[in-house]
C-alpha positions in Angstrom: 0.0 0.0 0.0 2.3 2.8 -1.2 1.1 4.5 -4.3 -1.0 1.9 -6.0 -3.8 4.3 -6.9 -3.3 6.8 -9.7 -6.5 8.9 -10.1 -7.0 9.7 -13.7 -8.1 13.2 -14.9 -10.4 11.5 -17.4 -12.5 10.0 -14.6 -12.6 13.1 -12.3 -14.8 16.0 -13.3 -13.8 19.5 -12.2 -15.5 19.3 -8.8 -14.0 15.9 -8.0 -10.5 17.0 -9.2 -10.7 20.1 -6.9 -11.7 17.8 -4.0 -8.8 15.5 -4.8 -6.3 18.4 -4.8 -7.7 19.6 -1.5 -6.9 16.2 0.1 -3.6 15.9 -1.6 -2.3 19.3 -0.7 -3.8 19.1 2.8 -1.8 16.0 3.5 1.4 17.5 2.0 1.0 20.7 4.1 0.2 18.7 7.2 3.4 16.6 6.8 5.5 19.8 6.3 4.1 21.8 9.2 4.1 19.0 11.7 7.1 16.9 10.7 9.4 19.0 8.5 10.0 19.5 4.8 11.6 16.1 4.3 8.5 14.3 5.5 6.6 15.6 2.5 8.5 12.9 0.4 6.3 10.3 2.2 3.2 11.7 0.5 1.5 9.1 -1.7 -1.8 8.5 -3.4 -2.9 5.6 -1.1 -2.5 7.8 2.0 -4.5 10.6 0.3 -7.2 8.0 -0.3 -7.3 7.4 3.4 -8.3 11.0 3.9 -10.9 10.7 1.1 -12.3 7.5 2.7 -12.6 9.1 6.1 -14.4 12.1 4.6 -16.8 9.9 2.6 -18.1 8.3 5.8 -18.8 11.5 7.6 -21.8 13.8 7.1 -20.0 16.6 8.8 -18.2 19.0 6.4 -14.4 18.7 6.3 -12.4 21.5 7.8 -10.4 23.6 5.3 -7.8 26.3 5.3 -6.1 28.6 2.8 -2.5 28.0 1.9 0.0 29.9 -0.1 1.6 29.3 -3.5 3.3 26.1 -4.5 5.2 24.9 -7.6 3.0 21.8 -7.8 0.0 23.9 -8.2 1.6 26.2 -10.8 2.4 28.8 -8.0 -1.3 29.2 -7.2 -2.8 29.5 -3.7 -5.4 27.0 -2.7 -8.0 25.9 -0.2 -7.0 22.6 1.3 -8.2 20.2 4.0 -6.9 21.4 7.3 -4.3 19.6 9.3 -6.7 19.3 12.2 -9.2 17.3 10.1 -9.5 13.7 11.4 -9.0 12.3 7.9 -5.8 14.3 7.3 -4.5 13.4 10.7 -5.0 9.7 9.9 -3.5 10.1 6.5 -0.5 11.8 7.9 0.1 9.1 10.4 -0.4 6.4 7.8 2.1 8.0 5.4 4.8 8.2 8.1 4.0 4.6 9.3 4.3 3.1 5.9 7.5 5.0 5.2 8.9 3.8 8.5 7.9 0.2 7.7 9.5 0.5 4.2 12.8 1.8 5.7 12.9 -1.1 8.2 12.2 -3.6 5.4 15.2 -2.2 3.4 17.4 -2.8 6.5 16.1 -6.3 6.9 16.5 -7.1 3.2 20.1 -6.1 3.4 20.7 -8.1 6.6 19.1 -11.3 5.2 20.6 -10.9 1.7 17.2 -10.5 0.0 18.5 -7.5 -2.0 21.9 -6.5 -3.4 24.3 -5.4 -0.6 24.7 -1.7 -0.1 26.1 -0.4 3.2 25.2 3.2 2.4 21.6 2.2 1.7 21.3 0.1 4.8 22.7 2.9 7.1 20.5 5.6 5.4 17.4 3.4 5.8 18.2 2.7 9.4 18.6 6.3 10.3 15.5 7.4 8.4 13.5 4.5 9.8 14.1 5.5 13.4 13.1 9.1 12.7 10.0 8.2 10.8 8.9 5.8 13.5 9.1 8.6 16.0 7.1 10.9 13.8 4.5 8.2 13.1 3.7 8.0 16.8 3.6 11.8 17.4 -0.2 12.1 17.1 -0.9 9.8 20.0 -4.7 9.6 19.7 -4.5 8.7 16.0 -1.5 6.5 16.4 -3.4 4.6 19.1 -6.5 4.2 17.0 -4.4 3.0 14.0 -2.2 0.8 16.2 1.1 2.0 14.8 3.3 -0.1 16.9 1.3 -3.3 16.2 1.2 -2.5 12.5 5.0 -2.0 12.4 5.5 -5.2 14.3 3.4 -7.1 11.9 5.3 -5.7 8.9 8.6 -6.4 10.5 8.1 -10.1 10.0 7.9 -9.8 6.2 11.7 -10.1 5.5 12.2 -13.2 7.7 9.2 -14.8 6.1 10.7 -14.1 2.6 14.0 -15.6 3.7 12.2 -18.9 4.7 12.2 -21.2 1.7 8.9 -22.7 0.7 6.6 -20.0 2.0 3.4 -19.8 -0.2 2.2 -16.6 -1.9 -0.8 -16.2 0.3 1.5 -16.1 3.4 3.9 -13.7 1.7 1.1 -11.2 1.0 -0.7 -11.6 4.4 1.2 -8.9 6.3 0.4 -6.3 3.6 -3.2 -7.3 3.9 -3.3 -7.0 7.7 -1.6 -3.6 7.5 -4.0 -2.2 5.0 -6.9 -3.7 6.9 -5.9 -1.8 10.1 -5.7 1.4 8.1 -9.1 1.0 6.4 -10.8 0.0 9.7 -9.3 3.0 11.4 -11.1 5.3 9.0 -14.4 4.1 10.3 -13.5 4.7 13.9 -12.1 8.2 13.1 -15.2 9.1 11.0 -17.6 7.8 13.7 -19.0 5.2 11.3 -18.5 2.0 13.3 -21.0 0.1 11.2 -18.5 0.2 8.3 -15.6 -1.1 10.4 -15.8 -4.9 9.5 -16.5 -4.3 5.8 -13.6 -1.9 5.6 -11.3 -4.3 7.4 -12.1 -6.9 4.7 -11.7 -4.3 1.9 -8.4 -3.2 3.3 -7.1 -6.8 3.5 -7.9 -7.4 -0.1 -6.4 -4.0 -1.1 -3.2 -4.7 0.8 -2.7 -8.1 -0.9 -3.6 -6.6 -4.3 -1.0 -3.8 -3.8 1.6 -6.4 -2.9 0.8 -8.6 -5.9 0.9 -5.7 -8.4 4.1 -4.4 -6.9 5.6 -7.9 -7.5 4.3 -7.9 -11.1 5.9 -4.4 -11.7 9.2 -5.5 -10.3 9.3 -9.0 -11.8 12.1 -8.3 -14.3 14.1 -5.7 -12.3 14.2 -8.0 -9.3 15.6 -10.8 -11.5 18.3 -8.5 -12.8 19.6 -7.3 -9.5 19.0 -10.5 -7.5 16.3 -9.0 -5.2 13.5 -11.2 -3.7 10.3 -11.3 -5.7 7.3 -13.3 -4.3 6.2 -14.4 -7.7 9.5 -15.9 -8.7 10.0 -17.4 -5.2 6.7 -19.2 -5.3 6.9 -20.1 -9.0 3.8 -18.0 -9.8 3.6 -16.6 -13.3 2.4 -13.1 -14.1 -0.8 -14.3 -15.7 -1.8 -16.2 -12.6 -0.9 -13.3 -10.3 -3.1 -11.0 -12.4 -6.0 -13.5 -12.2 -5.6 -13.2 -8.4 -5.6 -9.4 -8.7 -8.8 -9.5 -10.7 -10.5 -11.6 -8.0 -9.4 -9.3 -5.3 -10.6 -6.2 -7.3 -14.1 -7.8 -7.7 -14.2 -8.6 -4.0 -13.4 -5.0 -3.2 -16.3 -3.8 -5.4 -18.7 -6.3 -3.8 -17.9 -5.2 -0.3 -17.9 -1.6 -1.2 -21.6 -1.8 -1.9 -22.3 -2.6 1.7 -20.7 0.6 3.1 -22.8 3.4 4.6 -21.3 6.5 3.0 -22.4 10.1 3.1 -20.9 11.1 -0.3 -18.9 8.5 -2.2 -18.4 10.3 -5.5 -14.7 11.0 -5.1 -14.1 7.8 -3.2 -15.7 5.6 -5.9 -13.5 7.3 -8.5 -10.4 7.0 -6.5 -10.8 3.6 -4.9 -13.1 1.4 -7.0 -12.2 2.9 -10.4 -8.6 3.3 -9.3 -8.3 -0.4 -8.4 -9.9 -1.4 -11.7 -7.5 0.8 -13.6 -4.5 -0.4 -11.7 -5.3 -4.1 -12.6 -6.4 -3.3 -16.2 -3.2 -1.3 -16.9 -1.0 -4.3 -15.8 -3.1 -6.7 -17.9 -2.7 -4.4 -20.9 1.1 -4.0 -20.3 2.1 -7.5 -19.3 -0.3 -9.8 -21.1 -3.6 -11.6 -20.8 -5.2 -13.8 -18.2 -3.9 -17.2 -17.2 -7.6 -18.3 -17.1 -8.0 -17.5 -20.8 -10.8 -15.0 -20.1 -9.0 -12.2 -21.7 -8.8 -12.1 -25.5 -6.1 -9.4 -25.6 -2.5 -10.2 -25.0 0.6 -8.0 -24.9 4.2 -8.9 -24.6 5.9 -8.1 -21.3 8.5 -5.4 -21.5 12.1 -6.4 -21.7 14.8 -4.4 -20.1 18.3 -3.8 -21.4 21.2 -5.5 -19.6 24.4 -3.7 -18.7 26.2 -5.2 -21.8 23.4 -3.9 -24.1 23.6 -0.4 -22.7 24.3 2.2 -25.4 27.4 4.3 -25.3 25.6 7.6 -25.9 22.6 7.9 -23.6 19.6 10.1 -24.4 18.5 12.8 -21.9 14.9 12.9 -22.9 12.3 10.1 -23.1 12.2 8.3 -26.4 8.9 8.9 -28.3 8.0 5.2 -28.1 8.8 5.0 -24.3 5.6 5.6 -22.3 5.7 6.9 -18.8 6.1 4.0 -16.4 7.8 1.9 -19.0 10.5 -0.7 -18.4 14.1 0.0 -17.5 15.6 1.9 -20.4 18.3 4.6 -21.0 19.5 7.1 -19.9 20.9 5.3 -16.8 22.3 1.7 -16.6 20.9 -0.8 -14.2 22.7 -2.1 -11.0 23.9 1.4 -10.0 25.1 1.9 -6.4 22.7 3.6 -3.9 24.6 6.9 -3.9 24.4 7.0 -7.7 20.6 6.8 -7.4 19.8 9.0 -4.4 21.8 12.1 -5.4 20.1 12.4 -8.8 16.7 11.6 -7.2 17.1 14.5 -4.7 18.2 16.8 -7.5 15.2 15.9 -9.8 12.7 15.9 -6.9 13.7 18.8 -4.8 14.6 21.3 -7.5 11.1 21.1 -8.9 12.2 19.7 -12.2 10.0 16.6 -11.8 7.0 18.8 -11.3 7.0 20.1 -14.9 8.8 17.6 -17.1 9.0 14.0 -18.0 11.8 12.6 -15.8 13.7 9.4 -14.9 12.8 7.9 -11.5 16.1 6.9 -10.1 14.6 4.6 -7.6 12.4 2.5 -9.9 14.4 3.1 -13.1 11.3 4.2 -15.1 10.3 7.2 -17.1 7.6 9.1 -15.2 5.4 11.9 -16.4 5.6 15.4 -14.9 4.1 15.4 -11.5 2.1 18.4 -12.4 0.6 19.4 -15.7 -1.8 21.7 -13.9 -2.1 18.7 -11.5 -4.1 17.0 -14.3 -1.5 14.3 -15.1 -2.3 10.6 -14.9 -0.7 7.4 -16.0 -2.9 7.2 -19.1 -2.3 10.7 -20.4 -0.8 9.4 -23.6 -3.6 7.0 -24.4 -7.3 6.7 -24.6 -8.6 5.5 -21.3 -11.0 3.2 -23.0 -8.3 1.6 -25.2 -7.4 -1.1 -22.7 -8.3 -4.7 -22.0 -11.3 -4.6 -19.6 -10.3 -7.8 -17.7 -9.9 -5.7 -14.6 -13.6 -4.8 -14.7 -15.3 -8.1 -15.3 -18.8 -8.7 -14.1 -18.9 -10.5 -10.7 -22.4 -11.9 -11.1 -21.3 -15.2 -12.6 -19.3 -16.4 -9.6 -16.8 -18.2 -11.7 -14.1 -15.5 -11.9 -14.5 -15.2 -15.7 -15.3 -12.4 -18.1 -18.8 -12.7 -19.4 -21.4 -10.5 -21.1 -22.7 -9.6 -17.6 -26.3 -10.1 -18.8 -27.3 -11.4 -15.4 
């Protein structure tokens, strides 16, 4: 659960887009004001969704505040969700907790040889993790409701589990499911909608497992190149089978979503339900069809260049045929040291260049679109949103996990 959702401008009308910006900027400002500028780097779309989910369950209006100009908004002032709003408080704590868990996981992966050795990366993650853990518990009321310490303890067992040979895929994705389940259930408590708690816990569990699986799909080739652990390769699960599981989880989320008691779910439906469908569909479109054979559209998985195949003269702009989020391609070779990645990442991210131009993500080794094209950017900006395989949006009335004509 760390950036799975990518709300698309094509699915948000002007009103919903403005609401999304208010939650996004509200979280970013909250992190800045309460935890320092560096904490803003933990902002991610899934945490923003936590604020949206909390607001959707409450009939009370969200508290707002006016903030100054920001490069990400084209140097425009804005009205954003206030830091004191319960949803923003929960989203802030969630962002910091997930970042702390990720840093601890990096340390454990290094210790257990689940990723390429890098002393610099290990030390940096250790230092950052301790600070993030302290920040995550700063809002004691929210941290207690979320169960920050229990959540971090649950996630701390992930690397040892991965190091144990023979662990099945369901067990490998369980901790992610539990973590997301805690977060989703906490939104009901914070919003005062206890009737939603059980359903949200189930939705969160499915969402966490889905996020873990899609992350494994995205990293399938890069993990093989650098020798990092990948749950799909470790369990002998092919991408098609993993995507079938993702589709089942997406359908389960949609079914359970219908049972929620929500005051206004327009933005939430676009972000969560449509966002999950788009996340699964985009991987199906990119990596290939369904193992079950229910999808008639297949696409070759992207192949990455090896160090030996790397060109001598590297381009500095994205090739026309390379879509944002595409596979590892020039301008930078794979298997770089941590310091070779972090310095350019800081330069691109903190100077504002990433806000207004296509850029190379030095952590994931992918081309990414500008963070802000009037804040209207999305992962499908170079394509027709409807020009994708619809296997992520199959009818669930048949009960047999297949795509059908939905004429139920």
